[in-house]
C-alpha positions in Angstrom: 78.1 207.3 124.7 78.5 204.0 126.7 76.1 203.6 129.7 77.8 202.5 132.7 76.5 198.8 132.4 78.8 197.9 129.1 82.1 197.8 129.2 84.6 199.8 127.3 85.8 197.7 124.3 83.2 195.3 124.0 81.5 195.4 120.7 77.7 196.5 120.7 75.7 193.2 119.3 73.9 194.0 116.0 70.3 193.5 115.3 70.3 189.7 114.0 68.5 189.6 110.4 65.1 188.3 110.0 63.1 186.8 107.5 59.6 186.0 107.3 58.6 182.6 106.1 56.6 183.3 103.9 59.0 185.5 101.9 61.7 182.5 102.2 59.3 179.6 101.1 57.8 181.8 98.0 54.6 180.3 98.3 56.1 176.7 98.3 56.5 174.1 101.1 60.1 173.2 101.0 63.5 174.9 99.7 66.4 173.3 99.9 69.5 175.3 101.6 73.3 174.4 100.3 75.7 175.2 103.2 79.5 173.3 103.0 78.8 171.4 100.3 75.6 169.6 102.2 71.9 170.0 101.6 69.7 170.8 104.1 65.6 170.5 103.5 63.0 173.1 105.2 59.8 172.1 105.3 56.6 173.8 105.8 54.0 171.1 107.6 50.5 170.6 107.0 50.3 171.7 110.5 52.2 175.2 109.7 55.4 174.1 111.3 59.0 174.2 109.8 61.1 170.9 109.9 65.0 171.3 108.8 66.6 168.0 107.6 70.0 166.9 106.1 
């Protein structure tokens, strides 16, 4: 049953998939993501921050 605050016909948003950075990097400090013919580098800095560059 829908709540009164949710209009009829509006789809309910699905939860966003989540993955830990440790699992994604699998012990490495960098990985390459291929997207639409381009390569993006996801790097873990010395300070524990993530940087995504093209």
